[in-house]
C-alpha positions in Angstrom: -61.3 -9.4 50.3 -58.9 -11.6 52.2 -55.8 -13.0 50.5 -56.9 -16.5 51.4 -59.7 -16.0 48.8 -57.1 -16.1 46.0 -54.9 -19.0 46.8 -54.4 -21.5 44.0 -51.9 -24.3 43.6 -50.4 -25.2 40.2 -47.5 -27.3 38.9 -46.2 -25.3 35.9 -43.6 -27.8 34.6 -45.2 -31.2 33.8 -43.8 -33.6 31.2 -45.9 -36.4 29.7 -45.1 -39.3 27.5 -44.7 -36.9 24.6 -41.2 -36.0 26.2 -38.3 -38.4 26.3 -38.3 -38.2 30.1 -42.1 -38.3 30.7 -43.7 -41.4 32.2 -47.4 -40.7 32.1 -50.2 -39.6 29.8 -51.8 -36.2 30.2 -54.9 -37.8 31.7 -52.8 -39.6 34.3 -50.9 -36.4 35.2 -54.2 -34.6 35.7 -55.4 -37.3 37.9 -52.2 -37.2 40.0 -52.3 -33.5 40.3 -55.9 -33.3 41.3 -55.2 -36.0 43.9 -52.6 -33.6 45.3 -55.2 -30.9 45.6 -53.7 -28.8 42.8 -56.0 -26.4 40.8 -54.2 -27.1 37.5 -51.0 -27.9 35.6 -49.0 -26.7 32.7 -48.0 -29.4 30.3 -44.5 -28.4 29.1 -43.1 -31.2 27.1 -39.7 -30.9 25.4 -40.0 -29.3 21.9 -43.6 -30.4 21.7 -46.7 -28.3 22.2 -49.6 -30.4 23.5 -53.1 -29.0 23.8 -55.1 -31.1 26.2 -58.6 -30.4 27.6 -59.0 -31.0 31.3 -61.0 -34.1 32.2 -62.1 -32.5 35.5 -64.5 -29.5 35.9 -62.6 -26.6 37.5 -59.2 -28.1 36.9 -57.1 -26.0 34.5 -54.6 -27.5 32.0 -52.4 -24.8 30.5 -50.6 -25.6 27.2 -46.8 -25.0 27.2 -43.5 -26.1 25.8 -39.9 -26.5 27.0 -37.3 -25.4 24.5 -33.5 -25.9 24.8 -31.5 -22.8 23.9 -27.8 -23.5 23.3 -24.6 -21.5 22.6 -21.0 -22.7 22.3 -20.5 -22.5 26.0 -23.9 -22.8 27.8 -27.4 -24.1 27.4 -30.7 -23.3 29.1 -34.2 -24.7 29.1 -36.8 -22.1 28.5 -40.5 -22.6 29.4 -43.3 -21.1 27.3 -46.5 -21.2 29.2 -50.0 -20.4 28.0 -49.1 -20.7 24.3 
């Protein structure tokens, strides 16, 4: 098999209106991503796990979450994908 047979394009960090900084519904994000020839997205809203079924055959929507982890001196955002 050729490596070209296995090329997929995903955006694995998408926020929807379930996040304070999201601006679109899951449906709208799927439509935009498909219009950009992506094979799928991971919805990773802040502190919210959103399960959403793809409205398009063959387009994958992966559930995920973005969680902030803080200490006294630093913070980091951690993505959980495929939860």
